Structure formats: C-alpha cells, structure tokens
C-alpha distance (Angstrom), angle and dihedral (degrees) to the residues before:
residue distance angle dihedral
X1 . . .
X2 3.85 . .
X3 3.76 114.5 .
X4 3.82 107.5 -126.0
X5 3.90 92.6 -149.7
X6 3.87 89.8 55.5
X7 3.87 90.9 48.7
X8 3.68 92.5 49.8
X9 3.85 91.3 47.6
X10 3.74 89.7 49.0
X11 3.77 93.7 48.9
X12 3.78 89.9 49.9
X13 3.71 92.2 48.8
X14 3.81 89.8 50.8
X15 3.80 91.2 48.5
X16 3.84 91.3 51.0
X17 3.76 91.9 48.9
X18 3.78 91.9 47.5
X19 3.86 89.6 48.7
X20 3.81 91.4 49.7
X21 3.80 89.9 56.2
X22 3.84 92.1 44.1
X23 3.76 98.2 51.2
X24 3.87 98.4 67.8
X25 3.84 88.9 49.2
X26 3.70 95.1 46.8
X27 3.85 91.3 46.8
X28 3.83 93.4 55.2
X29 3.82 115.9 82.8
X30 3.82 122.3 -162.7
X31 3.80 122.7 -156.8
X32 3.81 134.3 -173.3
X33 3.87 122.1 -136.6
X34 3.75 113.3 -174.0
X35 3.81 125.2 -168.4
X36 3.84 136.5 168.6
X37 3.75 105.6 -121.4
X38 3.90 138.1 85.5
X39 3.72 118.8 -91.5
X40 3.83 94.0 -107.8
X41 3.88 92.8 54.8
X42 3.79 110.6 108.8
X43 3.82 91.5 -122.7
X44 3.84 91.8 58.3
X45 3.89 91.3 39.3
X46 3.80 87.6 53.6
X47 3.80 92.7 48.9
X48 3.78 90.9 51.1
X49 3.77 90.9 53.1
X50 3.81 89.6 46.5
X51 3.92 88.8 53.7
X52 3.75 89.5 48.7
X53 3.85 92.7 50.9
X54 3.84 92.0 49.9
X55 3.80 91.1 48.5
X56 3.86 89.8 50.3
X57 3.71 94.5 45.1
X58 3.74 95.2 48.7
X59 3.95 94.0 41.8
X60 3.79 89.5 -118.2
X61 3.81 94.0 -51.4
X62 3.93 90.5 122.3
X63 3.73 118.7 38.8
X64 3.81 118.4 -171.9
X65 3.82 118.5 -163.9
X66 3.82 113.2 -157.3
X67 3.82 111.9 -146.8
X68 3.82 107.9 -160.6
X69 3.77 136.6 -159.6
X70 3.86 97.3 24.6
X71 3.89 89.6 -65.1
X72 3.88 93.9 139.6
X73 3.84 100.6 30.4
X74 3.85 132.7 -2.5
X75 3.79 114.5 -109.0
X76 3.81 98.4 -99.4
X77 3.84 89.7 48.5
X78 3.80 97.8 54.5
X79 3.74 101.0 81.2
X80 3.87 93.0 50.1
X81 3.78 90.0 47.9
X82 3.65 92.3 54.3
X83 3.86 92.5 45.3
X84 3.81 92.2 48.9
X85 3.90 92.5 45.9
X86 3.84 95.8 -112.0
X87 3.74 86.6 123.1
X88 3.80 124.1 19.3
X89 3.76 95.5 -145.1
X90 3.79 137.7 13.8
X91 3.86 145.7 172.4
X92 3.75 123.6 -139.3
X93 3.88 141.8 166.4
X94 3.85 95.5 -100.4
X95 3.85 95.4 -147.3
X96 3.81 93.3 63.3
X97 3.76 85.3 77.4
X98 3.67 97.0 52.9
X99 3.76 89.8 116.4
X100 3.73 89.4 67.7
X101 3.85 93.7 50.9
X102 3.87 130.6 -4.1
X103 3.78 89.1 -135.8
X104 3.76 91.6 67.8
X105 3.86 86.9 63.4
X106 3.86 97.2 49.1
X107 3.74 92.9 113.2
X108 3.82 94.0 57.7
X109 3.66 97.4 54.7
X110 3.82 97.3 125.2
X111 3.80 119.1 -98.7
X112 3.93 92.7 -12.0
X113 3.77 92.2 114.6
X114 3.86 116.3 9.1
X115 3.86 101.5 153.5
X116 3.78 126.1 65.7
X117 3.82 89.2 -119.3
X118 3.83 91.6 54.9
X119 3.72 90.9 41.7
X120 3.79 91.2 55.9
X121 3.89 87.3 51.3
X122 3.71 93.7 51.9
X123 3.83 90.2 48.7
X124 3.84 89.0 54.2
X125 3.78 90.6 49.2
X126 3.79 94.3 48.8
X127 3.85 103.2 32.0
X128 3.92 96.6 92.9
X129 3.84 91.9 50.2
X130 3.90 93.0 47.1
X131 3.90 89.9 47.2
X132 3.81 91.6 50.7
X133 3.82 93.1 50.2
X134 3.79 94.1 48.2
X135 3.74 90.2 44.9
X136 3.76 90.4 59.3
X137 3.78 89.1 55.1
X138 3.90 92.5 52.9
X139 3.85 93.9 -100.3
X140 3.80 127.9 121.8
X141 3.75 115.9 -152.6
X142 3.80 113.6 -133.4
X143 3.80 105.1 176.6
X144 3.82 144.9 -25.9
X145 3.85 126.6 -142.6
X146 3.91 125.3 -171.5
X147 3.73 132.6 -127.1
X148 3.83 123.1 -135.2
X149 3.81 117.3 -81.4
X150 3.88 111.3 -75.9
X151 3.74 125.0 -107.7
X152 3.82 135.8 172.8
X153 3.82 126.7 -96.5
X154 3.82 119.3 -159.7
X155 3.81 141.2 154.4
X156 3.84 94.8 -125.9
X157 3.70 143.5 42.0
X158 3.68 112.6 -76.5
X159 3.89 117.7 -162.4
X160 3.76 101.5 159.3
X161 3.72 133.8 11.0
X162 3.91 87.9 -106.1
X163 3.83 84.4 71.6
X164 3.81 90.1 64.0
X165 3.81 96.8 61.9
X166 3.77 112.4 121.8
X167 3.78 95.9 16.9
X168 3.79 117.0 140.7
X169 3.77 96.9 -117.5
X170 3.75 125.6 -161.5
X171 3.69 114.3 -136.1
X172 3.88 126.6 -166.9
X173 3.83 103.0 173.4
X174 3.72 142.9 6.9
X175 3.81 95.2 -78.5
X176 3.85 96.1 53.3
X177 3.78 92.0 45.2
X178 3.84 92.1 49.6
X179 3.79 89.3 47.3
X180 3.77 90.5 54.1
X181 3.80 89.1 50.6
X182 3.85 92.9 49.5
X183 3.82 91.8 49.5
X184 3.78 96.4 46.6
X185 3.84 97.0 -110.8
X186 3.81 130.2 137.7
X187 3.80 106.0 -108.3
X188 3.77 120.5 -150.1
X189 3.78 120.1 -177.4
X190 3.80 109.0 -128.6
X191 3.84 125.3 163.0
X192 3.73 122.6 -144.5
X193 3.81 99.3 -97.3
X194 3.90 90.3 55.0
X195 3.71 97.5 43.4
X196 3.86 100.1 89.4
X197 3.80 89.3 55.9
X198 3.85 92.5 44.2
X199 3.89 90.6 53.2
X200 3.77 93.4 45.6
X201 3.81 94.6 51.3
X202 3.79 94.0 44.0
X203 3.94 93.5 -114.8
X204 3.81 85.3 133.7
X205 3.81 130.6 14.4
X206 3.84 101.9 -178.1
X207 3.70 136.2 31.7
X208 3.95 143.9 158.9
X209 3.75 117.9 -116.5
X210 3.73 144.4 117.1
X211 3.85 127.5 -71.8
X212 3.81 85.0 -107.6
X213 3.81 93.9 62.4
X214 3.71 90.5 46.1
X215 3.80 91.4 53.6
X216 3.77 92.5 45.9
X217 3.70 90.8 50.6
X218 3.91 96.0 46.2
X219 3.82 84.9 -126.9
X220 3.86 92.9 177.0
X221 3.74 88.7 73.8
X222 3.73 89.9 66.5
X223 3.80 109.0 18.5
X224 3.82 134.8 29.8
X225 3.87 109.5 -164.6
X226 3.80 131.6 75.9
X227 3.76 120.5 -178.2
X228 3.83 112.6 -162.1
X229 3.79 96.5 -140.7
X230 3.80 94.1 152.9
X231 3.74 90.2 -153.0
X232 3.86 96.2 163.9
X233 3.71 145.4 -28.4
X234 3.83 113.8 -118.7
X235 3.78 123.0 -159.4
X236 3.78 136.7 -142.7
X237 3.81 119.9 -137.6
X238 3.75 126.0 -148.0
X239 3.76 117.2 -159.3
X240 3.63 147.0 161.1
X241 3.87 137.3 -134.4
X242 3.83 101.5 -97.2
X243 3.83 95.8 -142.3
X244 3.83 91.5 51.7
X245 3.77 90.1 47.9
X246 3.76 91.7 50.0
X247 3.75 92.4 50.7
X248 3.85 91.5 61.1
X249 3.91 120.2 91.5
X250 3.83 113.9 -102.6
X251 3.74 93.6 -106.2
X252 3.82 91.3 60.0
X253 3.76 92.5 43.0
X254 3.85 89.6 53.2
X255 3.84 89.3 49.3
X256 3.78 90.2 54.3
X257 3.83 93.4 47.3
X258 3.78 92.1 48.9
X259 3.82 93.3 47.7
X260 3.82 87.0 48.7
X261 3.76 93.5 54.1
X262 3.78 89.9 49.5
X263 3.80 91.6 47.5
X264 3.77 92.5 50.5
X265 3.85 92.6 53.7
X266 3.79 93.6 42.3
X267 3.86 91.8 47.2
X268 3.81 94.6 55.3
X269 3.82 89.5 47.4
X270 3.83 90.8 50.0
X271 3.67 94.6 52.6
X272 3.83 94.9 43.9
X273 3.84 88.7 53.4
X274 3.76 96.4 44.3
X275 3.90 100.4 42.2
X276 3.79 92.6 84.8
X277 3.82 91.9 40.1
X278 3.73 93.2 58.3
X279 3.76 90.8 53.5
X280 3.72 90.2 50.2
X281 3.84 89.6 52.4
X282 3.72 90.0 53.3
X283 3.74 91.9 52.2
X284 3.87 91.0 47.1
X285 3.77 88.5 55.7
X286 3.85 89.3 55.5
X287 3.77 101.2 -99.1
X288 3.81 120.2 144.7
X289 3.79 104.6 -119.9
X290 3.73 113.6 -171.6
X291 3.77 147.9 145.3
X292 3.69 114.9 -97.2
X293 3.83 118.9 -100.9
X294 3.86 115.9 -103.4
X295 3.86 87.8 -106.6
X296 3.76 93.6 52.4
X297 3.80 91.8 46.3
X298 3.83 91.1 49.5
X299 3.87 89.7 51.4
X300 3.70 92.4 49.8
X301 3.70 92.8 48.6
X302 3.78 92.2 50.3
X303 3.84 89.6 51.3
X304 3.91 86.6 45.2
X305 3.72 91.1 56.5
X306 3.85 92.1 54.8
X307 3.73 90.5 46.0
X308 3.93 91.7 50.1
X309 3.80 90.3 51.3
X310 3.78 91.4 49.5
X311 3.79 89.7 50.7
X312 3.77 94.5 47.0
X313 3.85 91.7 50.1
X314 3.74 90.0 53.6
X315 3.73 97.6 41.4
X316 3.80 92.4 47.5
X317 3.79 122.4 -179.5
X318 3.77 93.9 -15.5
X319 3.80 92.5 54.0
X320 3.77 94.6 45.9
X321 3.82 90.6 49.7
X322 3.84 89.7 55.1
X323 3.85 92.3 49.0
X324 3.82 89.7 47.1
X325 3.79 93.3 50.0
X326 3.78 91.2 48.6
X327 3.88 93.5 49.6
X328 3.85 89.4 52.9
X329 3.82 91.5 56.7
C-alpha cells in the first residue's frame, strides 16, 4: 500500500525540482533587433556591441539578437514591426519615414548640416521632437548614429546637373526621390539590401549615398564615378517597443539606457573614423573619387534650395523652430 504522506512528499520534491529548472529559463528574456545592413557595416557592428553590453550588464538576463541585412524585416517594415511588438527593438534610417512626418527627414534637408559637428548639433536640436513623435507610436528612442556625408555615384562623367537627366536614379527616401524629379532623372525606390542586385541588373545606374553604402554594395562592379557632394548626413535610429521596455525591471531598463548612451558615442566615432577609409577603398577598387565641379555644386545647391523650401513648407512652424534652434548653436 502506498503511503499518502510519502507520495505527497515525493510530488512536492518533484515540483520543487521542476521549479528550480524553470526559474532560470523564465528569468531570461530574449529580444530581436532587426536592421537593414551587412554584418560588417559600422551600424551593425555597433548594434552587436550594444547587444553584448546589455547581456553583460544584465548577467545574461536580457539577450538581444541582431538580425542583419534585412533578414528579419525589410527596412521600411522595421519601425512598424517594433511598434506592433513583432520585434522588440529595431534600427532604421530615420529619413525613410519622412512621409509620416517631415521631422523624421530633418537630417536630409540639403546642405543644412554637412559635417559631423553640424550633424550632431542638428540632432541635438531635433531629438526632443523625434522622441515625442516616436513615443506617440509606442516606440522609445534609444540612440541615433550618423552615416558618412552623401555623394553621388554614376557610370559617366558629370560636370553639371544637366548631365544627370535621364539617369535611372536610386531613391531611398522623400528627399532623394524629389531630387531625382527636380533633376529630370527616373527615380526608383531601392533600399540598401536590394541595391547590389538593382545595380547588377541595371535597374538603377546612379544614386546618392555614403562611401559606406557604396562599399557594402560593391558599387565598383557596376559604376565607376563618385562625386563627393556632401549633400547631407543621414542618421539611423535604434529604438525599443515602449510596452516591452516598460515591462522590464528598473535595473534592466537602466542597463539598456547605459548601453545605448555608450553605443551612440561609439557609433559617431566609428563613422567619423571610417568615412575617409571608405573613400580610400573605392579608389583602391578603381573608382574615380572626386570633388564636384563648381558648376555641379551650384546645380545641386540650387536643387537643394527647392528641396529645403519644400521641407519647410511641410514641416511648418515646428520644422522652422528646429532649424532656427540649430542655427543658433
């Protein structure tokens, strides 16, 4: 006959043992962080270091997996995925969402901020507005990191903007699409992960981006000219689903915020150090890297004035206030 007291004790011991195994698993949280760039891009490298810092600071309590090269979500889908909770975190080029709100495109207003120092000032002037807009969408901004100054890639000599008419122009946000329209080019929206194929198949034969994007795309296999126009310095934003963040204990929240502050400073430094390196790599691959002619610069600046006027009209008083604050710094 089975002793009821022994059975109860055995059941209790089993339960405690099961609970002991369950506690570590339940205590560990796993998050996904999609981005749109290759693993050796500075943005992705910085995110990997950020994830490592969070894991170390939380003693493995929070594990963040970085999904590079648009493997989990395509670039335009990442922000919605985070807002809806399909991914807990994400990184995007902020300006691709300018259609939602002009403030998201502040850093691609042509020739407004063309140096890293000025870009940092513009970020300071616009950060609160960006945070507020993301917060209303259920997203908490963690940090923003720049790209290198933007130049123009082509397959032929470009001496004036008139030489660009008819080119198949890769657009990646409102500003680049509008620039293509103003200069008489055929704009095709292509995000970074799809750019190598678009170049290889001739879908596009010109685009504006940083030396980093050109390097990632092996642009020298399709194009051979880079004009260092330095039109603007776009930035990537890394953010977290607000509800997921709020559900964490304060120590874990603090660990994320501390790692984010470190990642922001590291990311700015990485891009400042690598901006010139990327241009050197393009040269080493046989590309003709050069400053634009005075006539080409003048044409871009004239187009830029129109783009700036368009942006200010859309952004209204809020946009003007940000620009005014920036110019006072």
